[in-house]
Biopython code that builds the backbone (N, CA, C, O; Angstrom):
import numpy as np
from Bio.PDB.StructureBuilder import StructureBuilder

atoms = [
    (1, "UNK", "N", (0.831, -1.182, 0.000)),
    (1, "UNK", "CA", (0.000, 0.000, 0.000)),
    (1, "UNK", "C", (0.876, 1.246, 0.000)),
    (1, "UNK", "O", (1.947, 1.265, 0.607)),
    (2, "UNK", "N", (0.430, 2.240, -0.657)),
    (2, "UNK", "CA", (1.174, 3.478, -0.772)),
    (2, "UNK", "C", (0.681, 4.496, 0.258)),
    (2, "UNK", "O", (-0.433, 5.009, 0.150)),
    (3, "UNK", "N", (1.514, 4.779, 1.249)),
    (3, "UNK", "CA", (1.161, 5.767, 2.271)),
    (3, "UNK", "C", (0.910, 7.126, 1.631)),
    (3, "UNK", "O", (0.007, 7.855, 2.041)),
    (4, "UNK", "N", (1.707, 7.462, 0.630)),
    (4, "UNK", "CA", (1.536, 8.756, -0.037)),
    (4, "UNK", "C", (0.170, 8.850, -0.707)),
    (4, "UNK", "O", (-0.479, 9.894, -0.644)),
    (5, "UNK", "N", (-0.271, 7.771, -1.346)),
    (5, "UNK", "CA", (-1.577, 7.762, -2.017)),
    (5, "UNK", "C", (-2.706, 7.817, -0.994)),
    (5, "UNK", "O", (-3.683, 8.540, -1.192)),
    (6, "UNK", "N", (-2.585, 7.070, 0.087)),
    (6, "UNK", "CA", (-3.586, 7.094, 1.150)),
    (6, "UNK", "C", (-3.685, 8.499, 1.736)),
    (6, "UNK", "O", (-4.782, 9.020, 1.931)),
    (7, "UNK", "N", (-2.536, 9.107, 2.014)),
    (7, "UNK", "CA", (-2.517, 10.466, 2.567)),
    (7, "UNK", "C", (-3.192, 11.446, 1.613)),
    (7, "UNK", "O", (-3.976, 12.287, 2.054)),
    (8, "UNK", "N", (-2.905, 11.356, 0.317)),
    (8, "UNK", "CA", (-3.508, 12.261, -0.669)),
    (8, "UNK", "C", (-5.029, 12.084, -0.707)),
    (8, "UNK", "O", (-5.763, 13.070, -0.765)),
    (9, "UNK", "N", (-5.502, 10.846, -0.676)),
    (9, "UNK", "CA", (-6.945, 10.593, -0.689)),
    (9, "UNK", "C", (-7.599, 11.095, 0.596)),
    (9, "UNK", "O", (-8.696, 11.652, 0.560)),
    (10, "UNK", "N", (-6.932, 10.899, 1.726)),
    (10, "UNK", "CA", (-7.453, 11.405, 2.995)),
    (10, "UNK", "C", (-7.477, 12.932, 3.010)),
    (10, "UNK", "O", (-8.443, 13.536, 3.477)),
    (11, "UNK", "N", (-6.418, 13.552, 2.502)),
    (11, "UNK", "CA", (-6.380, 15.015, 2.447)),
    (11, "UNK", "C", (-7.481, 15.555, 1.542)),
    (11, "UNK", "O", (-8.072, 16.595, 1.835)),
    (12, "UNK", "N", (-7.758, 14.855, 0.445)),
    (12, "UNK", "CA", (-8.846, 15.282, -0.438)),
    (12, "UNK", "C", (-10.176, 15.275, 0.313)),
    (12, "UNK", "O", (-10.938, 16.239, 0.242)),
    (13, "UNK", "N", (-10.448, 14.197, 1.024)),
    (13, "UNK", "CA", (-11.699, 14.111, 1.780)),
    (13, "UNK", "C", (-11.742, 15.179, 2.869)),
    (13, "UNK", "O", (-12.754, 15.862, 3.033)),
    (14, "UNK", "N", (-10.665, 15.321, 3.601)),
    (14, "UNK", "CA", (-10.626, 16.270, 4.711)),
    (14, "UNK", "C", (-10.760, 17.715, 4.242)),
    (14, "UNK", "O", (-11.430, 18.515, 4.896)),
    (15, "UNK", "N", (-10.139, 18.058, 3.130)),
    (15, "UNK", "CA", (-10.108, 19.457, 2.699)),
    (15, "UNK", "C", (-11.282, 19.854, 1.813)),
    (15, "UNK", "O", (-11.636, 21.032, 1.758)),
    (16, "UNK", "N", (-11.899, 18.886, 1.110)),
    (16, "UNK", "CA", (-12.975, 19.231, 0.173)),
    (16, "UNK", "C", (-14.277, 18.489, 0.446)),
    (16, "UNK", "O", (-15.306, 18.796, -0.157)),
    (17, "UNK", "N", (-14.238, 17.517, 1.350)),
    (17, "UNK", "CA", (-15.378, 16.640, 1.627)),
    (17, "UNK", "C", (-15.877, 15.937, 0.366)),
    (17, "UNK", "O", (-17.067, 15.663, 0.214)),
    (18, "UNK", "N", (-14.928, 15.653, -0.540)),
    (18, "UNK", "CA", (-15.232, 14.844, -1.709)),
    (18, "UNK", "C", (-14.379, 13.585, -1.642)),
    (18, "UNK", "O", (-13.307, 13.576, -1.038)),
    (19, "UNK", "N", (-14.869, 12.530, -2.267)),
    (19, "UNK", "CA", (-14.139, 11.265, -2.260)),
    (19, "UNK", "C", (-14.504, 10.372, -1.096)),
    (19, "UNK", "O", (-13.783, 9.426, -0.781)),
    (20, "UNK", "N", (-15.621, 10.668, -0.456)),
    (20, "UNK", "CA", (-16.062, 9.852, 0.667)),
    (20, "UNK", "C", (-17.321, 10.417, 1.275)),
    (20, "UNK", "O", (-17.977, 11.283, 0.697)),
    (21, "UNK", "N", (-17.649, 9.918, 2.447)),
    (21, "UNK", "CA", (-18.819, 10.396, 3.185)),
    (21, "UNK", "C", (-18.344, 11.117, 4.439)),
    (21, "UNK", "O", (-17.288, 10.808, 4.991)),
    (22, "UNK", "N", (-19.146, 12.086, 4.876)),
    (22, "UNK", "CA", (-18.837, 12.830, 6.093)),
    (22, "UNK", "C", (-20.007, 12.711, 7.059)),
    (22, "UNK", "O", (-21.169, 12.831, 6.672)),
    (23, "UNK", "N", (-19.677, 12.475, 8.314)),
    (23, "UNK", "CA", (-20.684, 12.384, 9.368)),
    (23, "UNK", "C", (-20.263, 13.276, 10.525)),
    (23, "UNK", "O", (-19.078, 13.529, 10.740)),
    (24, "UNK", "N", (-21.258, 13.745, 11.262)),
    (24, "UNK", "CA", (-20.990, 14.462, 12.491)),
    (24, "UNK", "C", (-21.818, 13.841, 13.599)),
    (24, "UNK", "O", (-22.904, 13.312, 13.363)),
    (25, "UNK", "N", (-21.301, 13.910, 14.781)),
    (25, "UNK", "CA", (-21.997, 13.374, 15.942)),
    (25, "UNK", "C", (-23.040, 14.381, 16.420)),
    (25, "UNK", "O", (-23.022, 15.536, 15.995)),
    (26, "UNK", "N", (-23.950, 13.957, 17.300)),
    (26, "UNK", "CA", (-24.926, 14.902, 17.853)),
    (26, "UNK", "C", (-24.275, 16.092, 18.562)),
    (26, "UNK", "O", (-24.804, 17.203, 18.516)),
    (27, "UNK", "N", (-23.151, 15.871, 19.205)),
    (27, "UNK", "CA", (-22.467, 16.975, 19.886)),
    (27, "UNK", "C", (-21.986, 18.038, 18.915)),
    (27, "UNK", "O", (-22.062, 19.229, 19.217)),
    (28, "UNK", "N", (-21.495, 17.632, 17.764)),
    (28, "UNK", "CA", (-21.075, 18.585, 16.733)),
    (28, "UNK", "C", (-22.293, 19.310, 16.179)),
    (28, "UNK", "O", (-22.273, 20.533, 16.039)),
    (29, "UNK", "N", (-23.346, 18.577, 15.863)),
    (29, "UNK", "CA", (-24.566, 19.197, 15.329)),
    (29, "UNK", "C", (-25.137, 20.219, 16.302)),
    (29, "UNK", "O", (-25.674, 21.244, 15.882)),
    (30, "UNK", "N", (-25.026, 19.948, 17.598)),
    (30, "UNK", "CA", (-25.565, 20.859, 18.617)),
    (30, "UNK", "C", (-24.829, 22.193, 18.656)),
    (30, "UNK", "O", (-25.337, 23.155, 19.233)),
    (31, "UNK", "N", (-23.653, 22.270, 18.060)),
    (31, "UNK", "CA", (-22.923, 23.543, 18.025)),
    (31, "UNK", "C", (-23.628, 24.563, 17.131)),
    (31, "UNK", "O", (-23.379, 25.763, 17.248)),
    (32, "UNK", "N", (-24.499, 24.099, 16.246)),
    (32, "UNK", "CA", (-25.237, 24.981, 15.352)),
    (32, "UNK", "C", (-24.613, 25.049, 13.975)),
    (32, "UNK", "O", (-23.423, 24.776, 13.818)),
    (33, "UNK", "N", (-25.417, 25.418, 12.954)),
    (33, "UNK", "CA", (-24.937, 25.389, 11.574)),
    (33, "UNK", "C", (-23.772, 26.330, 11.287)),
    (33, "UNK", "O", (-22.878, 25.981, 10.517)),
    (34, "UNK", "N", (-23.764, 27.502, 11.885)),
    (34, "UNK", "CA", (-22.659, 28.432, 11.626)),
    (34, "UNK", "C", (-21.355, 27.896, 12.207)),
    (34, "UNK", "O", (-20.305, 27.978, 11.570)),
    (35, "UNK", "N", (-21.426, 27.352, 13.409)),
    (35, "UNK", "CA", (-20.230, 26.773, 14.029)),
    (35, "UNK", "C", (-19.752, 25.556, 13.255)),
    (35, "UNK", "O", (-18.548, 25.355, 13.096)),
    (36, "UNK", "N", (-20.680, 24.744, 12.774)),
    (36, "UNK", "CA", (-20.297, 23.565, 11.990)),
    (36, "UNK", "C", (-19.568, 24.001, 10.719)),
    (36, "UNK", "O", (-18.573, 23.386, 10.337)),
    (37, "UNK", "N", (-20.047, 25.043, 10.072)),
    (37, "UNK", "CA", (-19.362, 25.532, 8.864)),
    (37, "UNK", "C", (-17.945, 26.010, 9.188)),
    (37, "UNK", "O", (-17.011, 25.730, 8.437)),
    (38, "UNK", "N", (-17.783, 26.727, 10.296)),
    (38, "UNK", "CA", (-16.437, 27.159, 10.712)),
    (38, "UNK", "C", (-15.563, 25.955, 11.059)),
    (38, "UNK", "O", (-14.363, 25.954, 10.783)),
    (39, "UNK", "N", (-16.162, 24.940, 11.658)),
    (39, "UNK", "CA", (-15.434, 23.729, 12.009)),
    (39, "UNK", "C", (-14.971, 22.992, 10.763)),
    (39, "UNK", "O", (-13.834, 22.522, 10.715)),
    (40, "UNK", "N", (-15.819, 22.882, 9.763)),
    (40, "UNK", "CA", (-15.431, 22.237, 8.509)),
    (40, "UNK", "C", (-14.250, 22.975, 7.887)),
    (40, "UNK", "O", (-13.331, 22.343, 7.367)),
    (41, "UNK", "N", (-14.266, 24.287, 7.935)),
    (41, "UNK", "CA", (-13.142, 25.079, 7.429)),
    (41, "UNK", "C", (-11.881, 24.821, 8.254)),
    (41, "UNK", "O", (-10.788, 24.707, 7.699)),
    (42, "UNK", "N", (-12.029, 24.732, 9.565)),
    (42, "UNK", "CA", (-10.877, 24.470, 10.434)),
    (42, "UNK", "C", (-10.263, 23.105, 10.136)),
    (42, "UNK", "O", (-9.040, 22.965, 10.128)),
    (43, "UNK", "N", (-11.090, 22.114, 9.895)),
    (43, "UNK", "CA", (-10.583, 20.777, 9.568)),
    (43, "UNK", "C", (-9.905, 20.781, 8.204)),
    (43, "UNK", "O", (-8.887, 20.116, 8.011)),
    (44, "UNK", "N", (-10.464, 21.524, 7.268)),
    (44, "UNK", "CA", (-9.864, 21.601, 5.928)),
    (44, "UNK", "C", (-8.476, 22.212, 5.957)),
    (44, "UNK", "O", (-7.632, 21.878, 5.125)),
    (45, "UNK", "N", (-8.233, 23.102, 6.905)),
    (45, "UNK", "CA", (-6.926, 23.761, 6.980)),
    (45, "UNK", "C", (-6.024, 23.164, 8.056)),
    (45, "UNK", "O", (-4.902, 23.632, 8.250)),
    (46, "UNK", "N", (-6.499, 22.139, 8.753)),
    (46, "UNK", "CA", (-5.709, 21.488, 9.801)),
    (46, "UNK", "C", (-4.412, 20.948, 9.204)),
    (46, "UNK", "O", (-4.424, 20.278, 8.171)),
    (47, "UNK", "N", (-3.299, 21.245, 9.864)),
    (47, "UNK", "CA", (-2.008, 20.741, 9.367)),
    (47, "UNK", "C", (-1.061, 20.342, 10.497)),
    (47, "UNK", "O", (0.151, 20.274, 10.295)),
    (48, "UNK", "N", (-1.600, 20.082, 11.671)),
    (48, "UNK", "CA", (-0.791, 19.735, 12.835)),
    (48, "UNK", "C", (-0.591, 18.223, 12.934)),
    (48, "UNK", "O", (-0.808, 17.633, 13.992)),
    (49, "UNK", "N", (-0.180, 17.603, 11.834)),
    (49, "UNK", "CA", (0.074, 16.171, 11.836)),
    (49, "UNK", "C", (1.489, 15.924, 12.343)),
    (49, "UNK", "O", (2.441, 16.570, 11.905)),
    (50, "UNK", "N", (1.613, 14.973, 13.277)),
    (50, "UNK", "CA", (2.911, 14.643, 13.859)),
    (50, "UNK", "C", (2.894, 13.171, 14.266)),
    (50, "UNK", "O", (1.875, 12.499, 14.101)),
    (51, "UNK", "N", (3.983, 12.673, 14.783)),
    (51, "UNK", "CA", (4.063, 11.265, 15.185)),
    (51, "UNK", "C", (3.012, 10.907, 16.238)),
    (51, "UNK", "O", (2.516, 9.781, 16.262)),
    (52, "UNK", "N", (2.673, 11.865, 17.110)),
    (52, "UNK", "CA", (1.711, 11.578, 18.172)),
    (52, "UNK", "C", (0.301, 11.324, 17.637)),
    (52, "UNK", "O", (-0.417, 10.476, 18.167)),
    (53, "UNK", "N", (-0.103, 12.057, 16.585)),
    (53, "UNK", "CA", (-1.467, 11.891, 16.093)),
    (53, "UNK", "C", (-1.536, 11.298, 14.686)),
    (53, "UNK", "O", (-2.624, 11.050, 14.167)),
    (54, "UNK", "N", (-0.382, 11.072, 14.074)),
    (54, "UNK", "CA", (-0.345, 10.552, 12.702)),
    (54, "UNK", "C", (0.848, 9.612, 12.526)),
    (54, "UNK", "O", (1.680, 9.832, 11.646)),
    (55, "UNK", "N", (0.939, 8.564, 13.356)),
    (55, "UNK", "CA", (2.139, 7.715, 13.317)),
    (55, "UNK", "C", (2.357, 6.994, 11.994)),
    (55, "UNK", "O", (3.490, 6.639, 11.670)),
    (56, "UNK", "N", (1.297, 6.770, 11.222)),
    (56, "UNK", "CA", (1.437, 6.083, 9.936)),
    (56, "UNK", "C", (1.563, 7.033, 8.760)),
    (56, "UNK", "O", (1.741, 6.591, 7.625)),
    (57, "UNK", "N", (1.472, 8.342, 9.015)),
    (57, "UNK", "CA", (1.622, 9.333, 7.962)),
    (57, "UNK", "C", (0.448, 9.401, 7.001)),
    (57, "UNK", "O", (0.603, 9.871, 5.874)),
    (58, "UNK", "N", (-0.731, 8.936, 7.425)),
    (58, "UNK", "CA", (-1.887, 8.871, 6.531)),
    (58, "UNK", "C", (-2.834, 10.066, 6.641)),
    (58, "UNK", "O", (-3.776, 10.170, 5.855)),
    (59, "UNK", "N", (-2.606, 10.962, 7.592)),
    (59, "UNK", "CA", (-3.491, 12.118, 7.812)),
    (59, "UNK", "C", (-4.943, 11.661, 8.034)),
    (59, "UNK", "O", (-5.882, 12.246, 7.493)),
    (60, "UNK", "N", (-5.101, 10.614, 8.833)),
    (60, "UNK", "CA", (-6.433, 10.052, 9.062)),
    (60, "UNK", "C", (-7.035, 10.416, 10.413)),
    (60, "UNK", "O", (-8.115, 9.934, 10.756)),
    (61, "UNK", "N", (-6.351, 11.261, 11.187)),
    (61, "UNK", "CA", (-6.818, 11.615, 12.523)),
    (61, "UNK", "C", (-6.303, 12.998, 12.881)),
    (61, "UNK", "O", (-5.186, 13.371, 12.522)),
    (62, "UNK", "N", (-7.128, 13.750, 13.590)),
    (62, "UNK", "CA", (-6.685, 15.033, 14.115)),
    (62, "UNK", "C", (-7.498, 15.401, 15.335)),
    (62, "UNK", "O", (-8.669, 15.039, 15.451)),
    (63, "UNK", "N", (-6.868, 16.123, 16.244)),
    (63, "UNK", "CA", (-7.540, 16.593, 17.450)),
    (63, "UNK", "C", (-7.068, 18.016, 17.698)),
    (63, "UNK", "O", (-5.873, 18.307, 17.637)),
    (64, "UNK", "N", (-8.025, 18.905, 17.981)),
    (64, "UNK", "CA", (-7.670, 20.311, 18.207)),
    (64, "UNK", "C", (-8.785, 21.004, 18.971)),
    (64, "UNK", "O", (-9.901, 20.497, 19.082)),
    (65, "UNK", "N", (-8.452, 22.176, 19.494)),
    (65, "UNK", "CA", (-9.428, 22.999, 20.194)),
    (65, "UNK", "C", (-10.131, 23.898, 19.184)),
    (65, "UNK", "O", (-9.506, 24.458, 18.283)),
    (66, "UNK", "N", (-11.442, 24.022, 19.355)),
    (66, "UNK", "CA", (-12.256, 24.839, 18.467)),
    (66, "UNK", "C", (-13.318, 25.536, 19.302)),
    (66, "UNK", "O", (-14.229, 24.897, 19.829)),
    (67, "UNK", "N", (-13.193, 26.849, 19.416)),
    (67, "UNK", "CA", (-14.191, 27.651, 20.128)),
    (67, "UNK", "C", (-14.590, 27.019, 21.461)),
    (67, "UNK", "O", (-15.776, 26.819, 21.724)),
    (68, "UNK", "N", (-13.626, 26.714, 22.281)),
    (68, "UNK", "CA", (-13.769, 26.143, 23.627)),
    (68, "UNK", "C", (-14.260, 24.694, 23.647)),
    (68, "UNK", "O", (-14.654, 24.195, 24.701)),
    (69, "UNK", "N", (-14.242, 24.024, 22.517)),
    (69, "UNK", "CA", (-14.560, 22.591, 22.458)),
    (69, "UNK", "C", (-13.355, 21.842, 21.914)),
    (69, "UNK", "O", (-12.634, 22.342, 21.051)),
    (70, "UNK", "N", (-13.147, 20.640, 22.430)),
    (70, "UNK", "CA", (-12.093, 19.782, 21.917)),
    (70, "UNK", "C", (-12.705, 18.882, 20.844)),
    (70, "UNK", "O", (-13.685, 18.179, 21.093)),
    (71, "UNK", "N", (-12.110, 18.913, 19.640)),
    (71, "UNK", "CA", (-12.672, 18.262, 18.456)),
    (71, "UNK", "C", (-11.747, 17.155, 17.969)),
    (71, "UNK", "O", (-10.524, 17.269, 18.055)),
    (72, "UNK", "N", (-12.339, 16.093, 17.462)),
    (72, "UNK", "CA", (-11.606, 15.006, 16.803)),
    (72, "UNK", "C", (-12.211, 14.805, 15.421)),
    (72, "UNK", "O", (-13.429, 14.861, 15.248)),
    (73, "UNK", "N", (-11.341, 14.568, 14.438)),
    (73, "UNK", "CA", (-11.826, 14.014, 13.178)),
    (73, "UNK", "C", (-11.079, 12.721, 12.925)),
    (73, "UNK", "O", (-9.891, 12.608, 13.229)),
    (74, "UNK", "N", (-11.775, 11.754, 12.372)),
    (74, "UNK", "CA", (-11.202, 10.439, 12.115)),
    (74, "UNK", "C", (-11.676, 9.951, 10.759)),
    (74, "UNK", "O", (-12.871, 9.989, 10.465)),
    (75, "UNK", "N", (-10.743, 9.492, 9.929)),
    (75, "UNK", "CA", (-11.077, 8.911, 8.634)),
    (75, "UNK", "C", (-10.876, 7.408, 8.734)),
    (75, "UNK", "O", (-9.840, 6.927, 9.193)),
    (76, "UNK", "N", (-11.897, 6.677, 8.291)),
    (76, "UNK", "CA", (-11.831, 5.221, 8.292)),
    (76, "UNK", "C", (-12.033, 4.707, 6.876)),
    (76, "UNK", "O", (-12.615, 5.388, 6.033)),
    (77, "UNK", "N", (-11.542, 3.488, 6.621)),
    (77, "UNK", "CA", (-11.559, 2.890, 5.292)),
    (77, "UNK", "C", (-12.433, 1.643, 5.294)),
    (77, "UNK", "O", (-12.194, 0.705, 6.054)),
    (78, "UNK", "N", (-13.449, 1.643, 4.436)),
    (78, "UNK", "CA", (-14.367, 0.512, 4.335)),
    (78, "UNK", "C", (-14.306, -0.096, 2.944)),
    (78, "UNK", "O", (-13.803, 0.512, 1.998)),
    (79, "UNK", "N", (-14.837, -1.323, 2.843)),
    (79, "UNK", "CA", (-15.013, -1.938, 1.523)),
    (79, "UNK", "C", (-16.160, -1.217, 0.815)),
    (79, "UNK", "O", (-16.794, -0.339, 1.400)),
    (80, "UNK", "N", (-16.424, -1.577, -0.418)),
    (80, "UNK", "CA", (-17.418, -0.852, -1.209)),
    (80, "UNK", "C", (-18.840, -1.018, -0.689)),
    (80, "UNK", "O", (-19.716, -0.237, -1.060)),
    (81, "UNK", "N", (-19.094, -2.008, 0.156)),
    (81, "UNK", "CA", (-20.423, -2.211, 0.745)),
    (81, "UNK", "C", (-20.536, -1.628, 2.151)),
    (81, "UNK", "O", (-21.576, -1.771, 2.795)),
    (82, "UNK", "N", (-19.492, -0.980, 2.630)),
    (82, "UNK", "CA", (-19.461, -0.420, 3.985)),
    (82, "UNK", "C", (-19.710, -1.495, 5.047)),
    (82, "UNK", "O", (-20.311, -1.219, 6.086)),
    (83, "UNK", "N", (-19.248, -2.714, 4.782)),
    (83, "UNK", "CA", (-19.438, -3.813, 5.729)),
    (83, "UNK", "C", (-18.160, -4.153, 6.488)),
    (83, "UNK", "O", (-18.208, -4.469, 7.676)),
    (84, "UNK", "N", (-17.019, -4.089, 5.805)),
    (84, "UNK", "CA", (-15.748, -4.508, 6.383)),
    (84, "UNK", "C", (-14.695, -3.452, 6.077)),
    (84, "UNK", "O", (-14.956, -2.468, 5.386)),
    (85, "UNK", "N", (-13.518, -3.679, 6.602)),
    (85, "UNK", "CA", (-12.413, -2.797, 6.276)),
    (85, "UNK", "C", (-12.014, -2.933, 4.818)),
    (85, "UNK", "O", (-12.236, -3.970, 4.192)),
    (86, "UNK", "N", (-11.425, -1.875, 4.289)),
    (86, "UNK", "CA", (-10.983, -1.903, 2.891)),
    (86, "UNK", "C", (-9.817, -2.866, 2.708)),
    (86, "UNK", "O", (-8.941, -2.948, 3.568)),
    (87, "UNK", "N", (-9.800, -3.595, 1.596)),
    (87, "UNK", "CA", (-8.659, -4.467, 1.318)),
    (87, "UNK", "C", (-7.415, -3.675, 0.910)),
    (87, "UNK", "O", (-6.301, -4.186, 1.016)),
    (88, "UNK", "N", (-7.589, -2.433, 0.444)),
    (88, "UNK", "CA", (-6.464, -1.605, 0.015)),
    (88, "UNK", "C", (-6.864, -0.129, 0.069)),
    (88, "UNK", "O", (-7.398, 0.395, -0.909)),
    (89, "UNK", "N", (-6.615, 0.553, 1.197)),
    (89, "UNK", "CA", (-7.007, 1.957, 1.336)),
    (89, "UNK", "C", (-6.378, 2.900, 0.304)),
    (89, "UNK", "O", (-6.840, 4.031, 0.151)),
    (90, "UNK", "N", (-5.351, 2.462, -0.396)),
    (90, "UNK", "CA", (-4.732, 3.295, -1.429)),
    (90, "UNK", "C", (-5.496, 3.231, -2.747)),
    (90, "UNK", "O", (-5.237, 4.020, -3.655)),
    (91, "UNK", "N", (-6.440, 2.291, -2.854)),
    (91, "UNK", "CA", (-7.176, 2.095, -4.103)),
    (91, "UNK", "C", (-8.623, 2.562, -3.943)),
    (91, "UNK", "O", (-9.418, 1.876, -3.301)),
    (92, "UNK", "N", (-8.979, 3.715, -4.514)),
    (92, "UNK", "CA", (-10.353, 4.209, -4.366)),
    (92, "UNK", "C", (-11.398, 3.317, -5.023)),
    (92, "UNK", "O", (-12.583, 3.444, -4.716)),
    (93, "UNK", "N", (-10.996, 2.421, -5.916)),
    (93, "UNK", "CA", (-11.952, 1.516, -6.550)),
    (93, "UNK", "C", (-12.494, 0.477, -5.572)),
    (93, "UNK", "O", (-13.582, -0.059, -5.780)),
    (94, "UNK", "N", (-11.737, 0.186, -4.499)),
    (94, "UNK", "CA", (-12.174, -0.827, -3.535)),
    (94, "UNK", "C", (-12.360, -0.251, -2.132)),
    (94, "UNK", "O", (-12.557, -0.996, -1.172)),
    (95, "UNK", "N", (-12.297, 1.082, -2.017)),
    (95, "UNK", "CA", (-12.335, 1.728, -0.711)),
    (95, "UNK", "C", (-13.397, 2.814, -0.672)),
    (95, "UNK", "O", (-13.542, 3.597, -1.611)),
    (96, "UNK", "N", (-14.131, 2.848, 0.421)),
    (96, "UNK", "CA", (-15.049, 3.950, 0.707)),
    (96, "UNK", "C", (-14.556, 4.612, 1.981)),
    (96, "UNK", "O", (-14.469, 3.975, 3.031)),
    (97, "UNK", "N", (-14.236, 5.892, 1.884)),
    (97, "UNK", "CA", (-13.732, 6.647, 3.020)),
    (97, "UNK", "C", (-14.884, 7.309, 3.765)),
    (97, "UNK", "O", (-15.868, 7.745, 3.167)),
    (98, "UNK", "N", (-14.736, 7.371, 5.080)),
    (98, "UNK", "CA", (-15.705, 8.050, 5.930)),
    (98, "UNK", "C", (-14.930, 8.908, 6.912)),
    (98, "UNK", "O", (-14.048, 8.419, 7.619)),
    (99, "UNK", "N", (-15.266, 10.203, 6.950)),
    (99, "UNK", "CA", (-14.699, 11.089, 7.953)),
    (99, "UNK", "C", (-15.798, 11.405, 8.961)),
    (99, "UNK", "O", (-16.918, 11.757, 8.591)),
    (100, "UNK", "N", (-15.462, 11.274, 10.223)),
    (100, "UNK", "CA", (-16.408, 11.565, 11.295)),
    (100, "UNK", "C", (-15.848, 12.706, 12.138)),
    (100, "UNK", "O", (-14.688, 12.683, 12.549)),
    (101, "UNK", "N", (-16.690, 13.697, 12.385)),
    (101, "UNK", "CA", (-16.343, 14.826, 13.237)),
    (101, "UNK", "C", (-17.053, 14.634, 14.556)),
    (101, "UNK", "O", (-18.254, 14.364, 14.582)),
    (102, "UNK", "N", (-16.318, 14.771, 15.668)),
    (102, "UNK", "CA", (-16.917, 14.537, 16.973)),
    (102, "UNK", "C", (-16.249, 15.369, 18.054)),
    (102, "UNK", "O", (-15.107, 15.803, 17.907)),
    (103, "UNK", "N", (-16.970, 15.584, 19.129)),
    (103, "UNK", "CA", (-16.373, 16.145, 20.330)),
    (103, "UNK", "C", (-15.540, 15.044, 20.974)),
    (103, "UNK", "O", (-15.902, 13.871, 20.890)),
    (104, "UNK", "N", (-14.437, 15.401, 21.613)),
    (104, "UNK", "CA", (-13.580, 14.358, 22.213)),
    (104, "UNK", "C", (-14.342, 13.499, 23.205)),
    (104, "UNK", "O", (-14.075, 12.302, 23.313)),
    (105, "UNK", "N", (-15.286, 14.085, 23.932)),
    (105, "UNK", "CA", (-16.028, 13.288, 24.911)),
    (105, "UNK", "C", (-16.985, 12.296, 24.250)),
    (105, "UNK", "O", (-17.540, 11.434, 24.931)),
    (106, "UNK", "N", (-17.183, 12.402, 22.946)),
    (106, "UNK", "CA", (-18.032, 11.448, 22.227)),
    (106, "UNK", "C", (-17.230, 10.286, 21.644)),
    (106, "UNK", "O", (-17.809, 9.362, 21.072)),
    (107, "UNK", "N", (-15.902, 10.322, 21.781)),
    (107, "UNK", "CA", (-15.051, 9.295, 21.189)),
    (107, "UNK", "C", (-15.148, 8.012, 21.978)),
    (107, "UNK", "O", (-14.499, 7.024, 21.632)),
]
sb = StructureBuilder()
sb.init_structure("model")
sb.init_model(0)
sb.init_chain("A")
sb.init_seg("    ")
for serial, (resi, resn, name, xyz) in enumerate(atoms, 1):
    if name == "N":
        sb.init_residue(resn, " ", resi, " ")
    sb.init_atom(name, np.array(xyz, "f"), 0.0, 1.0, " ", f" {name:<3s}", serial, name[0])
structure = sb.get_structure()
């Protein structure tokens, strides 16, 4: 598997919300639509990837403070039926990406 390809696909989803599905938890939704829009922008520009939060170099996880809330985003890789893990996260033909936005206390 190509870490560089996985990272590029994850960055595409994170920065444009294309190439996968996006979900938010009830805690994120409760922040209100304007805050959610600002949060989506914050995630799109997130660049604090390091060994502590990105040990595999895939840009599939981030945690940061946002308007007095602690936020997590997580990208997961599923097969095309969303039943099991992807056989090859570097191959978009066999992978469905999902990014979930949540408050840390919802993790």
